C-alpha positions in Angstrom: 42.7 91.1 -5.5 39.1 92.2 -6.4 36.6 94.5 -4.9 33.4 93.6 -3.1 30.4 95.2 -4.6 27.9 96.4 -2.0 25.5 98.3 -4.2 21.7 97.8 -3.9 21.7 97.8 -0.1 20.1 101.3 0.2 19.3 104.0 -2.3 21.4 106.7 -0.5 24.5 104.6 -0.8 23.9 104.0 -4.5 23.4 107.7 -5.0 26.7 108.4 -3.3 28.4 105.9 -5.7 26.7 107.6 -8.7 24.6 104.5 -9.4 21.3 106.2 -8.8 20.0 109.8 -9.2 19.7 111.9 -6.2 16.3 113.0 -7.7 15.1 109.4 -7.5 11.9 109.1 -5.5 13.5 106.2 -3.6 16.5 108.3 -2.7 14.3 111.2 -1.7 12.2 108.8 0.5 15.3 107.4 2.3 16.7 110.9 2.8 13.8 111.6 5.1 13.3 108.2 6.8 16.2 108.5 9.4 14.6 111.5 10.9 10.9 110.5 10.4 10.4 109.6 14.1 7.7 109.7 16.8 7.7 112.7 19.2 10.5 112.6 21.7 12.9 110.7 19.5 15.5 112.3 17.1 16.4 109.3 15.0 14.6 106.4 13.3 16.6 103.4 14.6 14.3 100.9 12.9 15.2 102.3 9.5 19.0 101.9 10.4 18.4 98.4 11.6 16.8 97.6 8.2 19.8 98.8 6.4 22.1 96.9 8.7 20.1 93.7 8.1 20.3 94.1 4.3 24.1 94.8 4.6 24.6 91.7 6.7 22.5 89.5 4.4 24.5 90.7 1.4 27.8 90.2 3.1 26.9 86.7 4.2 25.8 85.8 0.6 29.1 87.2 -0.7 31.2 85.2 1.8 29.2 82.0 0.9 29.8 82.7 -2.8 33.5 83.3 -2.2 33.9 80.1 -0.2 32.2 78.1 -3.0 34.5 79.6 -5.6 37.6 79.1 -3.5 36.6 75.4 -2.8 36.0 74.7 -6.5 39.3 76.4 -7.5 41.6 74.8 -5.0 40.0 71.3 -4.4 
């Protein structure tokens, strides 16, 4: 059984996996985005929703690819 690669969804995740430097400008930007909020809010939910959308899109694409490979292999 193989692994599902979920890199490229967000820079912080790639830095955690060692695929991107923590000094990368993109990682540094994302480290501040969750807490860059308007007064009266403590968390940037829009940023989190964007990450969730990218994750869902990548997962959907992987499932479609897996189904296609499975269909070709066993049909």
